[in-house]
C-alpha positions as CSV (number, residue, x, y, z in Angstrom):
1,X,102.3,131.4,154.4
2,X,104.3,134.5,155.2
3,X,104.3,138.1,154.1
4,X,107.1,139.4,151.9
5,X,107.8,142.3,154.3
6,X,106.4,144.3,157.1
7,X,103.3,146.0,156.0
8,X,104.0,149.5,154.4
9,X,101.6,151.3,156.7
10,X,103.7,150.2,159.7
11,X,106.9,151.3,158.0
12,X,105.3,154.7,157.1
13,X,102.8,155.4,160.0
14,X,101.6,158.6,158.5
15,X,100.2,156.6,155.6
16,X,98.2,154.5,158.1
17,X,96.9,157.6,159.8
18,X,95.8,159.1,156.4
19,X,94.0,155.9,155.4
20,X,92.3,155.7,158.8
21,X,91.2,159.3,158.5
22,X,89.8,158.6,155.0
23,X,87.9,155.6,156.4
24,X,86.5,157.7,159.3
25,X,85.3,160.4,156.8
26,X,83.5,157.9,154.6
27,X,81.9,156.2,157.5
28,X,80.6,159.6,158.8
29,X,79.2,160.5,155.3
30,X,75.8,159.1,155.8
31,X,76.2,156.2,153.4
32,X,74.8,153.1,155.1
33,X,77.5,150.9,156.7
34,X,76.1,147.9,154.9
35,X,76.6,149.6,151.6
36,X,80.2,150.5,152.5
37,X,80.7,146.9,153.5
38,X,79.5,145.7,150.1
39,X,81.9,148.0,148.4
40,X,84.8,146.7,150.5
41,X,83.9,143.0,150.0
42,X,83.3,143.2,146.3
43,X,86.4,145.2,145.4
44,X,88.5,142.9,147.6
45,X,87.0,139.8,145.8
46,X,87.9,141.3,142.4
47,X,91.4,142.2,143.5
48,X,92.0,138.8,145.1
49,X,92.8,140.4,148.5
50,X,92.3,137.5,151.0
51,X,93.1,139.8,153.9
52,X,90.3,142.2,153.1
53,X,87.8,139.5,152.0
54,X,88.3,137.7,155.3
55,X,88.3,140.9,157.4
56,X,85.3,142.6,155.7
57,X,83.2,139.4,155.7
58,X,83.9,139.0,159.5
59,X,83.0,142.7,160.1
60,X,79.8,142.4,158.0
61,X,78.7,139.4,160.0
62,X,79.4,141.3,163.3
63,X,77.3,144.1,162.0
64,X,74.4,141.7,161.3
65,X,74.9,141.0,157.6
66,X,73.4,137.7,156.5
67,X,75.4,134.8,155.1
68,X,73.1,134.7,152.1
69,X,74.1,138.3,151.1
70,X,77.8,137.8,151.8
71,X,78.0,134.6,149.8
72,X,76.1,136.2,146.9
73,X,78.2,139.4,146.6
74,X,80.3,138.0,143.8
75,X,77.1,137.0,141.9
76,X,75.0,140.0,142.9
77,X,73.5,140.4,139.4
78,X,71.7,137.1,139.8
79,X,70.9,137.1,143.5
80,X,67.6,138.5,144.9
81,X,69.2,139.8,148.1
82,X,70.2,143.3,147.1
83,X,68.3,146.6,146.7
84,X,68.4,148.6,143.6
85,X,70.7,151.1,145.3
86,X,73.0,148.4,146.4
87,X,73.1,147.0,142.9
88,X,74.0,150.4,141.6
89,X,76.9,150.7,144.1
90,X,78.1,147.2,143.3
91,X,78.2,148.0,139.6
92,X,80.0,151.3,140.3
93,X,82.5,149.5,142.5
94,X,83.2,146.9,139.8
95,X,83.7,149.6,137.2
96,X,86.0,151.8,139.3
97,X,88.0,148.8,140.4
98,X,88.5,147.4,136.9
99,X,89.6,150.6,135.2
100,X,91.9,148.9,132.7
101,X,89.2,146.4,131.5
102,X,87.3,148.8,129.2
103,X,87.9,151.8,127.1
104,X,84.9,153.3,128.9
105,X,85.5,152.0,132.5
106,X,82.6,153.9,134.1
107,X,79.9,154.0,131.5
108,X,77.2,156.7,131.8
109,X,74.5,154.2,132.5
110,X,76.3,152.9,135.6
111,X,77.0,156.4,136.8
112,X,73.4,157.5,136.2
113,X,72.0,154.6,138.0
114,X,74.2,155.3,141.0
115,X,73.3,159.0,140.9
116,X,69.6,158.0,140.8
117,X,70.0,156.5,144.3
118,X,72.6,158.8,145.9
119,X,73.2,162.6,146.0
120,X,76.6,164.1,145.2
121,X,77.9,163.9,148.8
122,X,77.0,160.2,149.0
123,X,78.6,159.6,145.6
124,X,81.7,161.3,146.8
125,X,81.9,159.1,149.8
126,X,81.2,156.0,147.7
127,X,84.0,156.9,145.3
128,X,86.4,157.5,148.2
129,X,85.4,154.2,149.8
130,X,86.1,152.4,146.5
131,X,89.5,154.1,146.1
132,X,90.4,153.4,149.7
133,X,89.7,149.7,149.6
134,X,91.6,149.5,146.3
135,X,94.6,151.0,148.1
136,X,94.4,148.5,150.9
137,X,93.9,145.6,148.4
138,X,97.0,146.6,146.4
139,X,99.1,147.0,149.6
140,X,98.0,143.6,151.0
141,X,98.4,141.8,147.7
142,X,101.7,143.4,147.0
143,X,103.3,142.2,150.2
144,X,101.3,139.0,150.3
145,X,99.8,139.8,153.6
146,X,98.2,136.6,155.1
147,X,94.5,136.5,155.8
148,X,93.6,136.1,159.5
149,X,97.2,136.5,160.8
150,X,99.0,139.4,159.0
151,X,97.6,142.2,161.0
152,X,98.0,140.5,164.4
153,X,101.6,139.6,163.6
154,X,102.4,143.0,162.2
155,X,100.9,144.8,165.2
156,X,103.2,142.8,167.5
157,X,106.2,143.9,165.5
């Protein structure tokens, strides 16, 4: 497997800096890192981004996430491993990621459940995290970045 081109963030370094700054801001928001990790993993699964699924599963494991939870993210509705707050975030992540799949992509019930668990600042960080991972997914899928090797090869030039 080979990427179609050098990754866009290496061709336009200011874009990489902007995305890294957005990541830093969401990580400093107070939303638990495990919650942000679930957002990254679930959106990446939906978008078919092998680079991000691979990377975020590895990062989650390094941060102490269990295999049970990681394996069950795609089936979170039927798995007993997630808190109500995490379920609300996963539902919101799916809705915001799949905007074109419904005439009401983020129903009030999904929003209200998320708002029941998170204040406005946390909701802002969650929305930014969902948007950010969707940007990365689209860039990686667009250039057919290769999981496990793309970043290493691109960093070498």
